[in-house]
N, C-alpha and C positions, 0 to 999 in steps of 0.2 A: 769570084766571091764579092759580095756587096758589103762594104765596111765604111765606117766613118759617118760623118753627117754634113749636110749642107743646108743653108737657108734657101727657101724657094718661096714662090708667091702663088696664091690662088687668085685668078683674075675674076672680073665681075661676072663671068659666065660659069664660074665654078670649075675652071680647068687649072690643073697643077702643071707648071713647067718643071718637068723632071730635070734635075741637075745633069749636065752633060756627062760627067764621069759615070754616073749610074746608067743613064740612058744608053750610052754607047756600049757599055758592057752587057746590058740586058738585050739590046737589039742584036748585037754581034753574036751572042750566045743562044738567045731564045726567040728572037723576032719581036714584032711590035705589039702583039696581042697580050693583054694582061687581064687578070681578074682582080677587081677592086672591091674590098670587103672589110669587115670587122667582126669580131666576136662580141665585143663589149659596146661598140658604138662610141667609145672614148677617143679612139684614134682610127686612122685609116691604114689598112695593110694592102700593099700592091704586090701580087704574085705574078711573075712571068707565067704565061699560060702553061708551058710544059711543066713547070714546078707545081702549079696548082693541080694539074691533071694527075701527077704522081701522088700528091697529097690526097686527092679524091680516091685513088686506088687503095691507099692505106686505110682510109675511112670505110671504103666498101667492104673491107675484111671484117668490120665490126657488124654483128647482127643488126638488121634493119630496125628491129624493135627495141634496141638498147636505148634507155632513156638519155644517156649522155650523148649518143650519136644524134638522136632526134633534136636535142637542145642545140647542139653544134650546128646542124643543118638549118634549123629554124633561124639562127642568128646570121650565119654566113649568107644565107639566101635573102633574108630580110634586108641586110645592108649591102649585099653584093650585086655587082653587075660586071659583065665583060666589057672591056674597053680596048682601045688601040691608041698608041702614040700617034698624034697627027704629025704633019710635016715639020712643025715647029717644036716637036718633042713634048707636047702637052697631052694630058690625059684628063678626061672628065671625071670629077667626083660628083656622083649624082646627088640631088638635093637632100634626100633622107639622111644619107651618111654625112654629107657636108654639114648639115644643121646639127646632127647629133655630136659630131666630133669637133665642132667649133672651127671649121676650116674656112677662115677668112684672112685676107691679107697675107702677111709673112708667116710661114710655117717652117718647122724643122723636119728634114727628111733624113732618116737614119737607115743605113745599110744593116740588114739583119741576116747576113750570110746569103740566103737564097731569095729574100724578098725585101721590100722597103716598108718601113713604118713612117707615117706622116703624122706629126703631132702639132696641135696648137702650142705655140711656144710657152705661154704662161701655164697652161695645163701640164706640160711636161716638167717644167721647173717645180711646180707644186708637187708633182708625183715624186721627184727626186728628194724633195725635202720630207715628204710624208713617209717615204719608204727608203730610208738610208741603207747603204751597203754595210753590213755588220760583220763582226767576227764570226758569227754563226754561218753567215753566207760563205765566208772564206773557208771555214771548216767543211761545209757541205761540198764545195767545189774541190777541195783537196782530196776528197774521196775519189775523184775522177782524174787526179794528177794535175789539177790546174792550180 
């Protein structure tokens, strides 16, 4: 399980150095191949390839003409590319997604159970302030025993 967060850096070639705690867990469980994408372009999501393939199988169950499925595929394919960790544990964030998500310098890498989210730090802090955790959120999660 991928949890917590680490600060990392995007180098001048657009490569993200995956924090060692995350990289060793992903490589040990799933290998080095990943799918790097986004639905919104606001941040980067990195799926270990077996996790992404399982996600694709669930999406494949949705009729191919369903508008939401088409929108989702348009976005994940527009922003997405397969990649692989290099020997130094870096993964390339391709230019389209890198520009859209503001991936420069130091970034925040968050474990999201089965995948990683990578955020421009300032953008993430602004999101926390813009979308606070409320009592309504707590009540909604209480319905699931959380």
